[in-house]
C-alpha positions in Angstrom: 0.9 5.3 -1.2 3.5 5.4 -4.0 1.4 8.1 -5.7 1.2 10.1 -2.6 5.0 9.9 -2.0 5.6 10.9 -5.7 3.3 13.8 -5.3 5.1 15.1 -2.2 8.5 14.8 -3.9 7.3 16.6 -7.0 5.6 19.3 -5.0 8.8 19.9 -3.0 10.9 20.0 -6.2 8.5 22.5 -7.8 8.4 24.7 -4.7 12.1 24.7 -4.3 12.6 25.0 -8.1 14.9 22.0 -8.4 15.7 20.3 -11.7 13.3 20.1 -14.7 10.3 19.9 -12.4 10.6 23.7 -11.9 9.5 24.3 -15.5 6.5 21.9 -15.3 3.0 23.2 -14.9 1.3 22.9 -11.6 -1.3 20.5 -13.0 1.4 18.0 -13.9 3.0 18.3 -10.4 -0.4 17.9 -8.6 -1.6 15.0 -10.8 -0.3 12.2 -8.5 -2.5 13.5 -5.7 -5.6 13.3 -7.9 -4.5 9.8 -9.0 -4.1 8.8 -5.4 -7.7 9.9 -4.6 -9.0 7.9 -7.6 -7.0 4.8 -6.5 -8.4 5.0 -2.9 -11.9 5.5 -4.2 -11.6 2.5 -6.5 -10.0 0.3 -3.8 -12.7 1.0 -1.3 -15.6 0.7 -3.9 -14.3 -2.6 -5.3 -13.7 -4.2 -2.0 -9.9 -4.5 -2.6 -9.0 -2.9 0.7 -11.2 -5.2 2.7 -10.1 -8.3 0.8 -6.4 -7.5 1.5 -7.2 -6.8 5.2 -9.0 -10.2 5.5 -6.0 -12.0 3.8 -3.6 -10.5 6.2 -5.8 -11.4 9.2 -6.2 -15.0 7.9 -2.5 -15.4 7.4 -1.8 -14.1 11.0 -4.4 -16.5 12.3 -3.0 -19.5 10.5 0.6 -18.6 11.6 -0.7 -18.4 15.2 -2.4 -21.8 15.0 0.7 -23.4 13.4 2.9 -21.9 16.1 0.6 -23.2 18.9 0.4 -26.7 17.4 4.1 -26.9 17.1 4.5 -25.7 20.7 2.3 -28.5 22.1 3.7 -31.1 19.7 0.6 -31.9 17.7 1.8 -30.5 14.4 2.2 -33.6 12.3 1.7 -31.9 9.0 4.9 -31.9 6.9 6.1 -28.5 5.5 6.2 -28.3 1.8 
């Protein structure tokens, strides 16, 4: 997402001819969009995206379990 945001900012600066970006070539300004596509391809192909989604899901599940145990008074585990 950072690459996409950077690409949008650079594109706007180039279009509005602001700062030193106005003198840059279009290839340099559009490069972050290409890098974002490469990043998304790699993340999907390597399983990074799915692994991160599973980690978030497991964390939410564990927090819900801990919250429920504490609510019924059976949470005897000490917090570290």
